[in-house]
Structures are given as structure tokens and as C-alpha cells.
C-alpha positions in Angstrom: 0.0 0.0 0.0 1.3 3.5 -0.9 1.2 6.0 1.9 1.1 9.8 1.3 4.4 11.2 2.8 2.7 14.5 3.6 0.1 12.7 5.7 2.8 10.8 7.6 4.6 14.1 8.4 1.4 15.7 9.6 0.5 12.7 11.9 4.0 12.6 13.4 4.0 16.4 14.0 0.6 16.2 15.8 1.4 13.2 18.0 5.1 13.9 19.0 5.6 16.0 22.1 6.8 19.6 21.5 10.2 19.1 23.1 12.9 21.5 22.2 16.2 19.9 21.2 18.2 18.7 24.2 21.2 17.8 22.0 24.0 20.1 20.9 23.6 23.8 21.6 20.7 24.5 19.3 18.8 27.5 20.8 15.4 27.2 22.3 12.7 29.1 20.5 9.7 30.0 22.7 6.2 30.5 21.2 5.3 34.0 20.1 1.8 34.7 21.2 -0.8 37.5 21.0 -3.0 35.9 23.7 -0.8 35.8 26.9 -1.7 33.3 29.6 -3.5 34.2 32.8 -0.9 33.9 35.6 -3.0 31.8 38.0 -1.0 28.6 38.6 -2.9 26.6 36.0 -1.7 25.5 32.6 -5.1 25.4 30.9 -4.5 28.5 28.7 -4.4 27.9 25.0 -0.8 29.2 24.8 0.5 26.3 26.8 -1.1 23.8 24.5 1.0 25.2 21.7 4.2 26.2 23.4 7.4 24.2 23.2 8.6 22.6 26.4 11.7 20.9 27.7 12.0 17.9 30.1 14.6 15.3 31.1 16.0 17.1 34.2 19.2 15.6 35.6 20.5 16.0 39.2 23.5 18.0 40.3 22.7 17.7 44.1 23.7 15.6 45.8 25.3 14.0 42.7 25.5 14.8 39.0 23.9 13.2 36.1 21.1 11.0 37.6 17.5 11.1 36.5 15.4 13.1 38.9 12.9 10.9 40.7 10.0 13.1 39.7 9.4 14.4 36.2 9.5 18.2 35.3 8.3 20.0 32.2 9.0 23.7 31.4 6.9 25.5 28.8 8.1 28.7 27.1 6.2 31.6 25.4 6.5 35.4 25.0 5.0 38.5 23.5 6.5 41.8 22.7 6.6 43.0 26.3 6.9 39.9 28.5 8.5 36.5 28.8 6.3 33.6 30.1 7.3 30.3 31.6 5.2 27.4 33.1 6.7 24.6 35.2 4.7 21.3 35.5 6.3 19.6 38.4 5.1 16.0 38.8 5.2 14.5 42.3 4.0 11.0 43.2 3.4 12.1 46.8 1.8 15.6 46.5 0.9 15.6 50.2 4.6 15.7 51.0 5.4 18.8 48.9 6.9 21.4 51.2 5.3 24.8 50.6 4.3 27.9 52.5 2.6 31.2 52.2 5.6 33.3 53.3 7.4 36.6 52.8 9.2 37.3 49.6 12.7 35.8 49.4 11.9 33.2 52.1 11.2 30.2 49.9 14.5 28.4 50.0 13.5 25.9 52.7 10.5 24.8 50.5 10.2 22.9 47.3 10.9 25.4 44.5 11.7 25.9 40.9 14.1 28.5 39.6 14.5 30.2 36.2 18.1 31.3 35.8 18.2 33.9 33.0 21.4 35.3 31.4 19.6 38.1 29.5 22.7 39.0 27.4 23.9 35.4 26.9 27.4 36.6 27.7 28.1 34.2 30.6 28.9 37.1 33.0 25.8 37.3 35.2 22.3 36.1 35.5 18.9 36.8 37.1 17.6 34.0 39.3 13.8 33.8 39.7 12.7 31.4 42.5 9.0 30.3 43.0 7.6 27.8 45.6 4.5 25.7 45.0 2.3 28.5 46.5 3.6 31.0 44.0 5.8 33.0 46.5 8.7 34.6 44.9 12.4 35.0 45.6 15.0 36.6 43.3 18.7 37.2 43.1 21.6 38.3 40.8 24.6 36.1 40.3 28.0 37.5 39.2 31.7 36.9 39.9 30.9 33.7 41.8 28.5 35.4 44.3 24.7 35.3 44.5 23.1 38.4 45.9 19.6 37.8 47.3 19.0 41.4 48.3 17.8 42.6 44.9 14.1 42.8 44.2 12.8 42.6 40.6 9.2 43.4 39.5 7.7 40.2 38.0 4.7 38.0 38.5 4.1 34.4 39.6 1.4 32.0 40.7 1.5 28.4 41.9 -0.9 25.6 42.8 -0.6 22.1 44.2 -2.8 19.5 42.6 -3.2 15.7 42.3 -0.2 15.4 39.9 2.2 17.6 41.9 2.3 21.4 41.4 2.3 24.0 38.7 4.1 27.4 38.6 3.5 30.2 36.1 5.8 33.2 35.6 5.6 36.5 33.8 8.7 38.6 33.5 8.2 42.1 32.0 11.0 43.1 29.7 11.1 46.5 31.5 12.4 44.6 34.6 15.5 43.1 33.0 18.3 44.4 30.8 18.9 42.8 27.4 20.7 43.5 24.1 19.5 46.3 21.8 19.1 44.2 18.6 16.7 41.8 16.8 16.6 38.9 17.3 17.6 39.0 21.0 19.6 36.0 22.3 19.5 35.1 25.9 20.3 31.9 27.7 18.5 29.8 30.4 19.2 27.2 33.1 16.0 25.6 34.5 16.2 24.3 38.1 14.0 22.3 40.4 14.5 21.4 44.1 12.7 18.6 46.0 13.2 19.5 49.6 12.4 16.2 51.3 14.9 14.4 49.1 17.6 17.0 49.2 17.6 16.6 45.4 18.2 19.4 42.9 18.1 19.0 39.1 18.4 21.0 36.0 17.9 21.4 32.3 20.3 21.4 30.6 22.2 18.9 32.6 25.3 20.1 34.5 28.6 18.6 33.5 30.5 16.7 36.2 33.7 18.1 34.7 32.5 21.7 35.0 31.1 21.3 38.5 29.0 24.3 39.7 30.1 26.7 37.0 26.5 27.7 36.1 27.2 30.5 33.7 29.1 28.2 31.3 26.4 25.6 31.1 23.3 27.5 30.0 21.1 26.9 27.0 20.7 29.7 24.4 17.2 31.1 23.8 16.2 33.3 20.8 13.4 35.9 20.8 12.2 37.7 17.7 10.7 41.3 17.6 10.9 42.1 21.3 10.0 45.6 22.2 12.9 47.9 22.9 11.6 50.5 25.2 12.5 53.7 27.0 12.0 52.9 30.6 11.0 55.6 33.1 10.2 54.8 36.8 9.3 57.2 39.6 9.3 55.9 43.2 8.2 58.5 45.7 8.1 57.4 49.4 6.7 59.0 52.5 8.0 58.0 56.0 7.0 59.2 59.4 8.6 58.3 62.7 7.8 59.1 66.3 10.3 58.2 69.0 10.5 58.5 72.7 13.4 57.8 75.0 13.8 57.7 78.8 15.0 60.9 80.5 15.1 61.2 84.3 12.7 58.3 84.8 10.1 59.2 82.2 9.7 58.9 78.4 10.2 62.1 76.5 9.8 62.8 72.8 13.1 63.0 70.9 11.8 62.6 67.3 8.6 63.5 65.6 9.1 64.0 61.9 8.0 63.0 58.4 10.3 62.6 55.5 10.0 62.4 51.7 12.3 60.5 49.4 12.3 60.1 45.6 14.0 57.6 43.4 13.9 57.7 39.6 15.0 55.4 36.8 15.5 56.2 33.2 16.3 53.7 30.5 18.8 55.2 28.1 18.4 52.0 26.2 17.2 48.5 27.1 20.7 47.8 28.4 21.8 51.1 30.0 20.0 52.6 33.0 20.4 55.9 34.8 19.2 56.0 38.4 18.8 59.0 40.7 17.7 59.4 44.3 17.0 62.1 46.9 17.1 61.2 50.6 16.9 57.4 50.2 15.7 55.5 53.3 16.7 52.1 54.5 13.2 50.7 53.9 14.1 48.6 57.0 11.0 46.8 58.2 12.9 44.6 60.6 15.7 45.5 63.0 18.9 43.8 62.4 19.1 40.5 64.4 21.2 40.8 67.5 24.8 39.6 67.3 27.5 39.1 69.9 29.2 42.6 69.9 31.9 42.2 72.4 35.5 40.9 72.1 35.7 41.7 68.4 38.7 42.3 66.3 36.7 44.0 63.5 33.3 45.7 63.1 30.2 43.6 62.7 28.8 43.2 59.1 25.3 44.4 58.3 23.8 44.0 54.8 22.6 46.7 52.5 18.8 47.2 52.4 18.2 50.4 50.5 16.6 49.8 47.0 18.7 52.5 45.3 22.0 50.8 46.2 20.7 47.2 45.7 19.9 47.2 42.0 23.1 46.4 40.1 25.1 45.8 43.2 26.4 42.5 41.7 28.4 44.7 39.2 30.7 45.7 42.0 31.7 42.2 43.1 35.4 41.6 42.9 37.0 38.3 41.9 38.8 36.3 44.6 37.0 38.0 47.5 34.7 36.0 49.8 33.2 36.1 53.3 36.3 34.1 54.6 38.8 36.6 53.1 40.2 39.6 54.9 39.0 41.8 52.0 35.4 40.7 51.9 34.3 43.5 49.5 35.9 46.6 48.0 32.5 48.1 47.6 30.0 47.9 50.5 27.5 50.7 50.1 26.2 50.6 53.7 29.4 52.6 54.4 27.4 55.5 52.8 25.5 56.0 56.1 23.1 59.0 55.6 23.0 59.9 51.8 21.3 63.1 50.8 21.4 62.4 47.1 22.9 59.9 44.6 23.3 59.0 40.9 23.9 55.7 39.4 24.7 54.6 35.8 24.9 50.9 34.9 24.6 48.8 31.8 26.3 47.4 28.7 28.3 49.1 26.0 28.4 46.7 23.0 28.4 43.0 23.7 31.5 42.7 25.9 31.8 45.8 27.9 30.0 46.6 31.2 30.1 50.0 33.0 28.6 50.8 36.4 29.1 54.0 38.5 27.7 55.5 41.7 28.0 59.0 43.1 26.5 59.7 46.5 26.7 62.7 48.9 26.7 61.5 52.5 25.6 63.8 55.4 28.3 63.7 58.1 27.5 63.6 61.8 27.7 67.0 63.5 30.8 66.1 65.5 32.7 65.5 62.2 31.4 68.5 60.3 33.7 71.3 61.6 36.9 69.6 60.5 35.7 67.6 57.5 32.8 69.7 56.1 29.2 68.8 56.0 29.4 66.0 53.5 31.4 63.0 52.4 31.4 62.5 48.6 31.5 58.9 47.4 32.5 58.1 43.8 32.6 54.5 42.5 33.4 53.4 39.0 33.4 49.9 37.7 34.4 48.5 34.2 34.4 44.8 33.1 35.4 43.3 29.7 34.0 39.9 29.0 36.4 37.3 27.7 35.8 33.6 26.8 32.9 31.8 28.5 32.5 33.3 32.0 35.9 34.9 32.1 36.4 38.7 32.4 39.0 41.3 33.3 37.9 44.5 35.1 38.9 47.7 36.7 37.5 49.5 39.8 37.9 52.9 41.5 36.4 54.0 44.7 36.8 57.4 46.4 35.6 59.0 49.6 36.4 62.7 49.6 36.0 65.1 52.6 37.1 68.7 53.2 40.5 67.8 54.4 40.7 64.1 54.0 40.2 61.3 51.4 40.5 57.6 50.7 41.0 56.5 47.1 41.3 52.9 45.8 42.0 51.8 42.3 43.0 48.6 40.6 42.1 45.6 38.5 40.6 42.2 39.0 39.8 39.2 36.8 38.3 35.7 36.4 40.1 33.6 33.8 38.8 30.2 32.7 41.8 28.0 31.8 39.8 24.9 31.2 36.4 23.2 31.8 37.3 22.7 35.5 40.1 25.3 36.1 39.9 29.0 36.9 42.4 31.7 37.8 41.1 34.6 39.8 43.0 37.7 40.9 42.9 41.3 42.0 45.4 44.0 42.6 44.5 47.4 44.2 46.4 50.5 45.4 45.0 52.9 48.0 45.8 56.4 49.1 44.6 57.8 52.4 44.8 61.2 54.1 43.0 61.5 57.4 43.3 65.2 58.1 44.8 68.5 56.7 48.1 67.9 58.5 48.3 64.2 58.1 50.7 62.6 55.5 49.3 60.5 52.7 49.5 56.8 53.4 49.8 54.3 50.5 48.8 50.7 50.6 48.3 47.7 48.3 46.3 44.5 48.2 47.0 41.6 45.9 45.5 38.1 45.6 46.0 35.3 43.2 43.7 32.2 43.4 44.0 29.0 41.2 41.1 26.5 41.5 40.2 23.1 40.0 36.7 21.9 40.6 34.8 18.8 39.4 32.2 16.3 40.6 34.9 14.2 42.3 37.4 16.6 43.7 38.2 20.3 44.3 41.6 21.8 45.1 43.2 25.1 45.0 46.1 27.4 46.0 46.1 31.1 46.9 48.6 33.9 47.6 47.6 37.1 49.4 49.6 40.2 50.2 47.8 43.1 52.0 49.8 46.1 53.2 49.3 47.5 56.7 48.1 50.9 55.4 45.8 49.6 52.7 42.3 51.0 53.3 39.0 50.9 51.4 36.6 53.2 53.2 33.8 52.2 50.7 34.3 48.5 51.4 34.4 46.0 54.2 37.8 44.7 55.3 38.5 42.6 58.4 42.3 42.8 58.5 45.4 44.3 56.8 49.1 44.0 57.1 49.3 40.3 56.2 50.9 38.0 53.7 49.2 34.6 53.2 49.7 31.3 51.4 47.1 28.6 51.3 46.3 25.3 49.8 43.2 23.0 50.1 41.9 19.8 48.8 38.3 18.5 48.9 37.5 15.0 47.5 33.8 14.0 47.3 32.3 10.6 47.8 28.9 9.3 46.9 28.0 6.2 48.8 25.5 3.8 47.3 23.1 4.2 50.2 19.5 5.4 50.6 20.5 7.2 53.8 23.9 8.7 53.3 24.1 10.5 50.0 27.4 12.4 50.0 30.6 12.7 52.1 32.8 15.7 51.5 36.1 15.9 53.5 38.2 19.0 53.2 41.8 19.8 54.3 43.0 23.4 54.3 46.5 24.8 55.2 46.9 28.5 55.5 50.0 30.4 56.6 49.8 34.1 57.4 52.7 36.5 58.2 51.7 39.4 60.4 53.8 42.3 58.9 53.9 44.6 61.9 55.3 41.9 64.2 57.0 39.8 61.6 55.4 36.7 63.2 53.8 33.8 61.4 50.4 32.3 62.2 48.6 29.3 60.9 45.0 28.4 60.1 44.7 24.7 59.3 41.5 22.5 59.5 40.2 19.1 58.6 36.5 18.9 58.1 33.9 16.2 57.2 30.6 17.2 55.7 27.8 14.6 55.4 24.6 14.9 53.3 21.8 12.6 54.2 18.5 11.6 52.7 16.0 14.4 53.1 17.0 17.9 54.2 19.6 16.7 56.7 23.3 17.6 56.9 26.0 17.3 59.5 29.6 18.7 59.7 32.6 18.2 62.0 35.7 20.3 61.8 38.9 20.5 63.9 41.0 23.6 63.6 44.7 23.7 64.5 45.6 27.4 64.4 47.3 30.4 65.9 46.6 34.2 65.5 48.8 37.2 66.0 47.4 40.2 67.7 49.3 43.3 68.8 52.6 41.6 68.3 51.7 38.4 70.3 50.8 34.9 69.0 47.9 33.1 70.6 46.4 29.7 70.1 42.9 29.5 68.5 42.5 25.7 68.1 39.0 24.4 68.3 36.4 21.8 67.4 33.3 22.8 65.5 30.1 20.7 65.1 27.0 21.7 63.2 24.0 20.2 61.6 20.5 20.8 60.3 17.4 18.7 59.9 14.0 19.2 58.3 12.5 16.7 60.6 9.0 17.0 59.2 7.2 19.4 56.9 6.4 21.6 59.9 9.6 21.3 62.0 13.1 22.4 61.2 16.2 22.6 63.5 19.7 23.9 63.0 22.5 23.6 65.6 26.1 24.7 65.8 28.7 24.5 68.6 32.4 25.5 68.9 34.8 24.8 71.8 38.3 26.1 71.5 41.1 28.5 72.4 40.5 32.2 71.8 42.0 35.7 72.3 40.6 38.5 74.5 41.0 41.5 72.2 42.0 44.6 74.2 45.0 46.9 74.6 46.5 44.1 76.8 45.3 40.9 75.1 45.5 37.5 76.8 44.9 33.9 76.0 41.7 32.2 76.9 39.2 29.6 75.8 35.5 29.7 75.2 32.3 28.2 73.8 30.1 29.5 71.1 26.7 27.9 70.3 23.6 28.8 68.2 20.3 27.1 67.6 17.4 27.8 65.3 14.1 26.1 65.5 11.3 26.7 63.1 7.8 25.4 63.6 5.3 26.0 60.8 1.9 24.5 61.8 0.3 25.8 58.6 1.2 27.4 55.3 0.5 30.8 56.7 1.9 30.7 60.2 5.6 30.5 61.0 7.3 30.6 64.4 11.0 30.9 64.7 13.2 30.6 67.8 16.9 31.6 67.8 19.4 31.2 70.6 23.0 32.6 70.5 25.4 31.9 73.3 29.1 32.8 73.8 31.4 32.7 76.8 35.1 33.3 77.5 37.5 32.1 80.3 40.9 33.6 81.0 43.6 30.9 80.9 45.8 32.3 83.7 43.2 32.0 86.4 40.2 30.2 84.7 38.1 33.3 85.5 34.9 33.7 83.4 35.3 37.1 81.7 31.8 37.2 80.1 28.7 35.2 79.4 26.6 36.4 76.5 23.1 35.1 75.5 20.7 36.4 73.0 17.2 34.8 72.7 15.0 35.8 69.8 11.4 34.7 68.9 9.7 35.7 65.7 6.0 34.9 64.9 4.7 35.7 61.4 1.2 35.4 60.0 1.2 35.7 56.2 -2.4 36.4 55.4 -1.7 36.1 51.6 1.3 36.7 49.3 0.9 40.5 49.8 0.1 41.1 53.5 1.8 39.8 56.6 1.8 40.6 60.4 4.9 39.9 62.4 6.1 40.2 66.0 9.6 39.9 67.4 10.7 39.6 71.0 14.5 39.6 71.6 16.2 39.4 75.0 19.9 40.2 75.4 21.0 38.8 78.7 24.4 40.5 78.6 22.9 44.0 78.4 19.8 43.0 80.3 17.7 44.4 77.5 14.4 43.2 75.8 13.3 44.4 72.4 9.8 44.1 71.1 9.0 44.8 67.4 5.6 44.6 65.7 5.0 45.1 62.0 2.1 45.1 59.5 3.5 45.0 55.9 1.8 45.1 52.5 3.8 44.7 49.4 2.0 44.5 46.1 5.2 44.6 44.0 8.7 45.7 45.0 8.4 49.5 45.4 4.6 49.6 46.0 4.4 49.0 49.8 2.9 50.1 53.1 4.7 49.4 56.4 3.4 50.2 59.9 5.7 49.3 62.8 5.8 49.8 66.5 8.6 48.8 68.9 9.9 49.1 72.5 13.2 48.7 74.3 13.1 47.6 77.9 16.0 47.4 80.4 16.4 45.9 83.8 16.9 49.2 85.5 15.0 51.7 87.6 15.3 55.5 88.2 16.5 56.0 91.8 17.8 59.2 93.4 18.8 60.9 90.1 20.2 57.9 88.3 19.4 54.5 86.7 20.4 51.5 88.8 20.1 47.8 88.2 16.7 46.2 88.9 14.9 42.9 88.7 12.1 44.4 86.7 12.0 45.8 83.2 11.6 49.6 82.6 10.6 50.9 79.2 13.6 53.0 77.9 12.6 53.6 74.3 9.4 53.6 72.2 9.0 54.1 68.5 6.3 54.2 65.8 7.2 53.9 62.1 5.1 54.4 58.9 6.2 54.2 55.3 4.3 54.1 52.0 5.7 54.2 48.5 4.3 53.6 45.0 6.2 52.6 41.9 5.1 54.5 38.8 6.4 52.7 35.7 5.9 54.3 32.3 
């Protein structure tokens, strides 16, 4: 019998699934539509019946290259002004899906999906859009090996759990992302899914065991035709009001009663270059910073940036080879701009390979600094990066803090070079000039680091060299130590037992030698650790440290044993514990050897999707070696209860007790966030101390006395044209 070839082709095209090519590097081509889907957590819209999809997710946590236990499909569509994605996440046990109605950016403990979008397909940075099964969002920007969760992008999502698992729909307005100014537009994607109860994470495309966690080099190209290239204009006015009282001579007296106005604007010079301006930006701080142990410190505590103006594009100022374990943790930390009056920011792409970002801010100085240094500190920050092959780049950075009779200026270069699939070379080199007063001499300093790293599924190892001059300063950054030269090497093999209980074993050995330049003494930091990953969301770690530290020309022992672990015991109950016992230094003008214990515990109980109760306990003590006397005992207990009425509105209460200072803080908040920028916050708080007013002074007491009271209101609205 003869068969019509055209009929065969038609039948095959109607019956085969619309799966985009998973082989080679052929780009994905989403469906162009004029009838966009309704973002409601269902995939019953006509567009999803026609849209292409991908499947075949492979794991990369805890191991690489295995089929995920549960199937995932991701559908893709777009129109001129939006990108659309739908995830169908199958689950054979939908009653065990972990989900919650929670605050934005608080979805990581849940099951979730993530769309990683490199909007320029240049392997330099990406947007990460997280959504849990209830449709709650989280987002971040990833660049230079760091993921920044403080950014907030305007986009839309919805999710629903059903008998097959759950569905998530996403709408990403093109006005919310930066992309190339051409047609067609090429981006790239990396689809993720996490199943919390299995500690399993998978992706499409599959991650290569040889490339390890180098996300930016393993993304799938995606092509869009006829996207709208727009001129973006945003206006974000905000009104705040605060009323504060503090104790004076045994009674509360008003010390602040004022309203304030701030204004932030955004202008899109093109779809890839943005100009921002701000007047009087506020912290938008709806929650007080959690208490930290603030005694016996060698360097200042770190507090994250929270102001929207400084958050967007902050990943552009990441510097290669810096980290939270490095003395130079960041060369740019904008929270050093304490009380800005106004600011300007320009960031974006020039051509395909060049990135430019800059900030100018005028910071109002405290009154006691003003006579000698003027009324304002002027911050100027300039960043340039040139993309090389894959995720490699070379860049330059300048930061300056200028006062009337003083300044601090830092300039230099950094880079991330990819030498092979598994091998990278990262470096930076900076010079600083500092003048502290009109009569002070100019002090010069330098900071240099070179880091070589090899990382695959089975092993990671690396070597590093550091040299940081004693007088190196970066007043716009965050630095924990200067005046050191360091050499380090580490090795970290990884083992994957064939066990249903123990999924991964990751030992690590690190050897670090530091030379303290002022004293010419050497110190060491060596540790051997073992990390265990178990079935479910359960991990444990044991680490022994053999180390010394030089302080004020003396060498002290800092050996210690660290034990930590976490467990998602049930969908409702989570616990995390850590404990350290070891030698330590008492940092003072006359330091001495001691030993101490540090412990922390976090317990989260979530009886329903909308209610979350969190307990935190932090404990630290210190004993002097010479006479075994206890020098201090420090305990902070914190309880936070949150009722998330829906994805927009929550009510939250915090009670924190600091036993060292004999203080109790209460903090209550009602918060409505429609989209980032369009918000209403109403807060009320008190500070109590165990004191009483007696005969003209405050003395210790067994009862609490209210020492401060405050009320806070903020509203802002994002106008986007």
C-alpha cells in the first residue's frame, strides 16, 4: 500500500511532544503569542497547549547526572513586552510537597523551581527567579561567583498544588530586565527544580561533572524575535513618618517626631543602559537587624545593604577572589554610605562585551565630624568589566571617599580567567591612598590576591597567595584585616555512597600560613572537616582547627572543634544547631589567652502554610587561661512569629532578649507589598532594660523599665511608564 508522505509528516507532528532539542547547543525558541496566559498557577491556557517545552531534568545535588525521581516539564512563550514560563512539576506524593505562604525571598526551605536567565547570553551574570508551589517569589543576581539575594525585581508568579504535583507560572516584564538592543535577541537559560524532602536538585540542561558548579558556562541559548525595545521611566516616591521617645530622668520624652520624603527615579537610556537618581533614600528597613555578639571583636560587625537605590546592580561591584572568609570581603559595601542626601547611578552594557557601572553619593556627616571635615562625604565609585571567553572577564574598579581635608582612594584591577572546563584563575590588585586630616601625611597601601582553582564532581583543590599592606584602606568597602601576607592550599574530595540514607561525604583539608607584617610573626590556620549529606534535608559537619593568631605583636592559640547540623524533621519542624569549643583571644589593649564556647540554635515550627514561628538562641562565653576566671557570658534569645495572610500582606512580631545587656526588644509590623516598590509598612517597637530610676540615676533592677518607644510608617508607590 502506498502512503502519502505529507500525511505521515502531519500525523507525526501532531502526535510527537513539542520538546525543544536537548542535544547540541541549538537554541530554544519559545512560542510567540498575542494571547498571553493568565498567571493563576494553571496550565489550561491555549498558549501552553501550543508552546514548546523541555524535560529530562538531571540531578547535580547531591550527585551529578542522575534522572530526577520526579518528572519536570517547562513551557516557554513570549509576547513583545513579556517572557512567560510554566513549570509542571510532577510528584507521586503531593501531600509531601513542602510549601508555605511566606514573605518574599523566604522560599529556600521549601520545594521550589528557579529560572536562571542570562539576559545577554554573555556568561557574565544572571537573574535567578525562584518560586515555591504556593507562587511565592524569591529573586537574586549572580555574578563573579557570588549570589546576591538582596535585589528585588518586578515580576509576577502563581502556583498551585494538585493531584499530579504542582504548577508554577511566571511572567517577566521586559522592563524589569536588561537585554541587548538588537533583533533577534539572544538570551540563555538554566532551569532548576529542588525537591526539599529528598535534598535533590536537578536542571535542564544537565550540568557537566567536569565543569562542576560553573552555572554560567552551562546555560542553553534562547532566541526571541521582535521584542519591544523601550525607553523605561520609573518614579518611586516614598513618605515616611517616625515618632520616637526615650527615657529621660525616669520618664519617656519625645526625641523625634518627623515626616520625610524620598524620591528615586530610573531612566532607561536603552534596554541595556540605565540611569538612576535618588534624593534622601531611606533604609526601607521593616525589621531591626538581628542581635549579634558585639563584644571581644577584632573588627566591626557586618550588616547587609537594604536600600533599594543601592541594591539594584550591586552585583556589578563584586570583585573576583574575595569572599566572606577573606580579609577583604568587599571593596564596595554601600552601607558605608551612612546617611546619603542624594545619589546618581549609571549601569549597563556598552556593546556586547563591555559593562560599565558607577555611583555618586553625597553622604551627610555627623555633626561632630562636620567642623573639621565639612558637611558631606562625597563617594565616587566606577566599575568596568570586559567579557572574555565563557564566564571569564577582566575588570577595573575605582572608589573614592572625599572630605574637606581628607580622602581615601582605591584603584586597581581584577579578573576571572577560565583556563579549562574545570580550572579557573582569579586575581585582584589594588592600590590605596589615604589622608586622614589636613596635616596628616598621605599613606599608601596595596592588596594583591591570586587564586587558582580546580573543581569537578569528584574533587576540588586550589592554591592562593595574598599580600595586603598594613596601610591599605578601602573606606567604601568591608575589610577585616590588613598588614598580612598569606599562602594557602586546600583539597576537597567528594564521595557518593550507594546508600539510601547517606548521599554524600565531603572531607576538606586546608592549610593557611599568614605572616603578620607589623610583628614579623607567622600564624597558621589549618583545618580538617567532614561534611555529610543525608536523605531528606539533613546535613552534618565536623571540623577540627589547628591554628594560631597574631594580635598586637603576640601569638595566641585558636585551636578548636566545630560541630554543626540541620534537619527538616517534618514538613512543619526544622532545627539547625552549631557548637564550637576552643582556644581564643581576648581583644584589648592588653590581650590575653583564653578559651570559650560558642553555640547557636534555630528552631522553626510551621503549623500551617500561613503561620511560621522561629526561635533563635545565640550563646558565647570566655574564660581567661591564667586563672580560669569567666570574663563574660553572652546570651541572645529571639522569637519571631509571622502570620502571612496572603502573598501581599503579613503581620509579624519579634521579641528579643539580650542577657548580657539585660535588654528586651519588642518589634511589631504590618506590611503590605504589592510589588517591590509599592508598599505600606506600619511598625511599633519598644526597648526595655532591667533598671529603675532612683535618686537621680538609673540603677540595676529585677524588673523591666521601658527606655525607648517608637512608631514607624512608610508608604511608597512605583510608577512605571
